[in-house]
N, C-alpha and C positions, 0 to 999 in steps of 0.2 A: 543225693550227692552227685550221682552221675551226670544229672543235668548241669549241675555247676561245673563240673570237671571239664565237660565237653564245651561249655561256654567259655571258661577260662582259656582252654586251649586254643579255640578259634580266636579270641582276642589276641592271644600272645602270638600266633601266627600272623595275624594283621599287623601288630604292633612290629614285628620282627621285619616286615617288609619296609615299614616307614623308618625305623631307627636302628636296624641291623639286629641280628640274633642275639648277640651277647648282651647288648644293652636291655633288650626286652626280656631276656632271662634273669638278669640281675634286678630288674623292676618286678618281675614276678616272685622272685626269691624274697625280696624286701616285704611284699605284700602277704607272704606266708605260704607259698606254694613252692614244691619240688618239681623242678622242670628238667627234662632230659635234654641234651645237646641238640636234639632234632625239634624241640619245642613241645614235645609231648608231657603233658602234665602227670606226673607220677603220684602226687599226693597233695592234699590240701590239708595244712598243718594247723589250722584254726577254724572258727567259725566261718563257712563260706560267705555268709552275709558281710562279715568284716573283711574279708579277703577282697570280695567284689567291689567294696568301697575304696580300699586301698589301691586296687589296681586302676581304678579311674583316677585317683589322685596321682599315682605315679606316672601312669601314662600321659597325663595332661600337665606334668609339671614343668614342662619347658615352654608352655604357653603357645604350641604349635597347633594351629586349627586342623592340620591333617592329622594329628594325634587323637583328635576327637573321633575321626573315623573308626579308629580301633575300639573307642570307648563306647561306640553306639550301641552294640548289643549288650554291654554290661549296663548302660544306662537304662535301657529297655527293659532289663530283669528287674530293676529296681521298683517297678511298677508292682512286681509280685511280692516284694517283701513284707508288706503289711499282712496279706493274707497267709503267708508263710509263719509268720510271728504268732498270728491268731491260733494256728494249729499247735505251736509249741505250748501256748499257755494253757 
């Protein structure tokens, strides 16, 4: 879980630089995260793989290509999801 929290935190910080801190915090909250005013992820309230997918969707919702910059580490993590699901089964 710590790996996901660090990943989410880095993505939120990058997104904050692109769209502003408040908007990035709102997107993170909608995705299922609790985030401090400074952008620190305090909790992941749902399955981290679901939160990962939601963050990508919310970060890219405005159609901006620059938003994909914040999504790139999240997209890279998606490659690991099948292996993580096998561990759970």
